[in-house]
Rosetta silent file (secondary structure, phi, psi, omega in degrees, C-alpha in Angstrom):
SEQUENCE: MKVFVGVEGKFLPDLLAQVSRTISRYSMAPPGVRLGVAVSGGGDSVALLHLLHRLGYELVVLHLNHK
SCORE:     score description
SCORE:     0.000 S_00000001
   1 L     0.000  131.477  178.128    5.647    7.069  -18.032 S_00000001
   2 L   -87.287  143.908  178.936    5.214    8.817  -14.692 S_00000001
   3 L  -113.472  136.498  179.265    8.280    9.741  -12.706 S_00000001
   4 L   -64.424  125.894 -179.103    8.268    9.848   -8.915 S_00000001
   5 L  -119.862   16.373  176.731    8.402   13.467   -7.819 S_00000001
   6 L   102.427  168.177 -176.553    8.032   13.021   -4.073 S_00000001
   7 L   -60.830  -34.911 -177.991    5.224   12.727   -1.583 S_00000001
   8 L   -84.065   -5.757 -178.503    4.001   16.239   -2.302 S_00000001
   9 L   -81.590 -170.898 -176.957    4.012   15.679   -6.069 S_00000001
  10 L   -79.798  -24.335 -174.018    1.297   14.356   -8.369 S_00000001
  11 H   -60.809  -47.724 -175.570    2.526   10.756   -8.435 S_00000001
  12 H   -62.145  -48.277  177.594    1.403    9.707   -4.938 S_00000001
  13 H   -59.206  -38.470  177.157   -2.241   10.839   -5.259 S_00000001
  14 H   -63.348  -43.679 -179.306   -2.466    9.077   -8.648 S_00000001
  15 H   -66.701  -42.806  176.780   -0.984    5.897   -7.202 S_00000001
  16 H   -58.729  -44.059  179.707   -3.281    6.002   -4.161 S_00000001
  17 H   -63.163  -42.444 -179.639   -6.299    6.386   -6.434 S_00000001
  18 H   -65.930  -43.605  178.580   -5.202    3.484   -8.647 S_00000001
  19 H   -63.548  -43.547  178.737   -4.558    1.178   -5.687 S_00000001
  20 H   -60.687  -44.315  178.113   -7.914    2.120   -4.163 S_00000001
  21 H   -63.130  -41.298 -178.750   -9.747    1.414   -7.443 S_00000001
  22 H   -66.045  -44.054  177.944   -7.998   -1.937   -7.845 S_00000001
  23 H   -59.573  -44.300  179.963   -8.812   -3.020   -4.276 S_00000001
  24 H   -67.341  -46.936 -176.970  -12.441   -2.042   -4.830 S_00000001
  25 H   -57.938  -39.819 -176.562  -12.751   -3.541   -8.319 S_00000001
  26 L  -100.780   12.901  177.828  -11.548   -6.954   -7.174 S_00000001
  27 L    49.213   46.343 -177.078  -13.269   -6.819   -3.739 S_00000001
  28 L   -73.664  -40.614 -179.032   -9.926   -7.367   -2.017 S_00000001
  29 L  -164.045  132.466  175.969  -10.778   -5.665    1.292 S_00000001
  30 L   -65.680  152.707  179.649  -13.536   -3.374    2.522 S_00000001
  31 L   -57.681  137.343  172.975  -12.382    0.106    3.558 S_00000001
  32 L    82.186    1.474 -179.650  -10.995    0.393    7.079 S_00000001
  33 L   -78.180  167.679  176.217  -10.556   -3.304    7.879 S_00000001
  34 E   -87.112  130.326 -179.660   -7.482   -4.789    9.530 S_00000001
  35 E  -119.406  138.081  169.097   -5.102   -6.389    7.044 S_00000001
  36 E   -91.645  122.921 -176.559   -2.205   -8.767    7.604 S_00000001
  37 E  -121.040  116.295  177.103    0.533   -7.769    5.162 S_00000001
  38 E   -80.858  128.044 -177.711    3.543  -10.032    4.600 S_00000001
  39 L  -128.888  152.683  176.981    6.632   -7.960    3.865 S_00000001
  40 L   -96.428  -19.363 -175.559   10.230   -8.650    2.964 S_00000001
  41 L    99.567   -6.185  178.296   11.546   -5.309    4.164 S_00000001
  42 L   -77.699  174.784 -177.218   12.446   -4.159    0.663 S_00000001
  43 H   -59.143  -38.335 -179.384   11.335   -0.935   -0.942 S_00000001
  44 H   -68.211  -37.483  177.572    8.280   -2.432   -2.624 S_00000001
  45 H   -66.588  -42.450  178.951    7.010   -3.864    0.677 S_00000001
  46 H   -64.512  -39.839  177.515    7.542   -0.563    2.464 S_00000001
  47 H   -63.259  -42.393  177.734    5.718    1.254   -0.350 S_00000001
  48 H   -59.888  -46.425  178.275    2.794   -1.188   -0.076 S_00000001
  49 H   -59.578  -44.285 -179.802    2.545   -0.591    3.680 S_00000001
  50 H   -60.522  -46.826 -179.463    2.651    3.174    3.158 S_00000001
  51 H   -62.718  -47.138 -178.860   -0.099    3.075    0.527 S_00000001
  52 H   -64.263  -37.952  176.775   -2.399    0.831    2.544 S_00000001
  53 H   -64.278  -44.900  178.992   -1.895    2.982    5.634 S_00000001
  54 H   -63.268  -26.984  178.614   -2.679    6.148    3.669 S_00000001
  55 L   -83.473   -0.916  173.428   -5.858    4.452    2.412 S_00000001
  56 L    95.193   10.292  178.713   -7.015    3.987    6.013 S_00000001
  57 L   -80.638  143.688  170.524   -6.396    0.291    6.587 S_00000001
  58 E   -84.317  128.223 -171.477   -5.323   -0.960    9.999 S_00000001
  59 E  -112.965  139.452  168.011   -2.200   -3.007    9.322 S_00000001
  60 E  -115.468  116.440 -175.037   -0.624   -6.019   10.967 S_00000001
  61 E   -91.277  127.841 -178.999    2.869   -6.409    9.528 S_00000001
  62 E  -113.567  122.396 -179.910    4.127   -9.960    9.085 S_00000001
  63 L  -144.380  137.546  177.447    7.841  -10.594    8.604 S_00000001
  64 L  -122.988  117.721  175.151    9.988  -13.677    9.070 S_00000001
  65 L   -88.588  103.409 -172.585   13.746  -13.350    9.293 S_00000001
  66 L   -88.626   10.311  179.882   14.762  -16.784    8.041 S_00000001
  67 L   -88.378    0.000    0.000   18.517  -16.335    8.569 S_00000001
């Protein structure tokens, strides 16, 4: 099990590589395209935005405050 050791640690490059391979393997989005990403505002959504941004995608963030 990998433990998060910060942005400068080994975890982030490994995670970026894995996300990039998965996007490519399943033809989810060509590199550099604009993506609409629905987020809740929680930690997992923020992490997804960070990863996609680091991979070079232009992001449009979609959020609905339903309260």
